[in-house]
Steps between C-alpha positions, in 0.01 A plus 500: 500500500295805587551823300356830624432725201379415149676771302769443238759385752259279696359323191839452339621349828198273522570371151873454553454320839220277368721393209745357757224268630374690804130583546441879525211700649488870398306736728416834341337785692301645206175350384653434159849431376605813312758775459466873562684717245571465132840483338780262601854463369660156501871489431674180388561388857123486541408360154755226570300399818174510309651264245606264778147510638358418157283813464713718270338372180150567647591871528566543129156641406523765771872579512683771309873463419631860479777592258684713753492700820532858387604752769429863416510840668143585597551870433679503170423150356871446445637146521690409821578140417336186349508132586438288188277203586519336159671194364839559663331548838308175459810310399691638794237416767317213321164639617305813394406822666123515529247773587142397578197557721548372857160337485594297191804353674295424810230332293756279329647398837152444640404275208821292545428473875141388438628231264734365773326241717732565794392866534192620693408867452280665765403871480351715783757367746735760652771334706573722802707265718702184490652282767773243434496175686695172487291350226425803289324840519153626589375799304215705630281720276330829580164318532645251750527212254820304562707280260773249572793441269859385500614860458381846391639730231391859549453662159265764634664808351638835607264531797555144612336421836721193536829679460499603865513128596841483334643847528306778673660805337200737496315647206628532138706808422327772293704632207302828480426419135159425361392321180197548273429208269260425220442347160329607182414323175770537236233646267499810726874562475644825364746537215853404604404270792716186489307171479814284472725616784524567869553875524637658818482877534694662788551846652601613846259358753282307255479230233240370253487150354301383198470163323240280326333204674230239435642392166546861392136594544547718807749777581624510860618820665655565844577856622712533814608816684634610835243693698611822665196475727587163654438469874473171691195614694273578204379345174472846329801472279582372153166634372393542137577872506857417611519248213412766246732752653794256512463393139438845364871503411445210255540515125203453271518118499502494880215753523293291259542192719443677830179659379357152442608333827244405757475716814247306708762298687860544603759261634748608766844341476666300779785258563691363799858458609626156405501241777694172533233318698236349271353217708407397853441134562259380232401844373690663209459832320485536118483782248396844634444355844875425510658766287270785387675731253441817311385461140794658323653172380160339421606203706236450773311221321822370347663447835187333635512259207864426573404434866235252390734262317778533758276412793362207299855381431581523870190313606578224248853468646408503870249287691488753785318825384700706750828382339354568157403851597850567625652376169254719310601801708868438446454498123273802484560764762820660367367514147170652595677751730708607205181547291336700779798735535549524122138594452545788743817604316330492161228726639761749605670482159170547315380788719828680559517878466640716218870449566465132567290451188756677285779280629284183473408570142858576401616170653228300328534668155785272378321177607400264225141386475607132504730531805340274761784496749331720760191273522665160472501452878122559504362357174746212472380312812410136435492358854569149369508260789421129513160393631257719307356340189211601284287197430 
């Protein structure tokens, strides 16, 4: 089995598929296997998958298990609502909510893959084309090198070059929002900064997320705002001066965080419309290549991890990879479409204007901190199907 892309989704898929007895060859375009970015949130639907893959325990030195997700008004500091992630949450979902550095998760998956004799990992190999034939698939890399395999799983991310072989729906859709991200040592935190929780600050057109990572030694921050200067024909938007102007409305705690966030790089935000076609012949899409989503539910990596074990289950249950890919699609496409649309909706709810925010806060005010009903559909996923076994 060939896998294009050695990120979190690609490596998790390699591990899951190899555990079913198939040899796997991972082709990664970068010179090294690594992750760009810092913080990552893993809800129970993802920590469940990591347990199945046998890597959850290896994350313990790097993971943080926050007490709660605390949603506050960015301007006043007032509480909007809280989701308690403590004992009742763990009993309910059986697996914890984790925050950690993306690189630490990738390193754990990479170590597990290197320990698996059935997996070959090859960097500096960007797959740019693939052709299905009766006996398998031929993947061609940017340097002309070609590889043969029984099938190809494209886990090559938001800007997937292989997606067009399955569904040619143009470029990703810009959300007109931009993110600034960064970490700092906990020793540099200011009075009142929370080192035990995920804190979400929202105001019209913006939000700010903070939480500890790397075993509590680093503090991760993400500032997101809608740029009034967005134009599709220029890159001159979402600039640091806009960041400062947007967050000038923030309360003291928000201002303290924003003043310490890095400004040397920004991330523009994209997603796509959901599609029902995920494979063509012996080529299948996975993770962001199949269903890129906005970050508002913190589910991008989580959904790729779900994909990994479902596609492994399907390959274990079907001799024909094309049939396996169809079974995988049938189990996944409606769920991921719901997550994609829900992520957009949550962005609208977070960033709504004054009237909408007043109504939202009034509706959420009576909610109990241990009411998990609204996230059961998302966090309660187990995906238990016969055929996938951790050995």
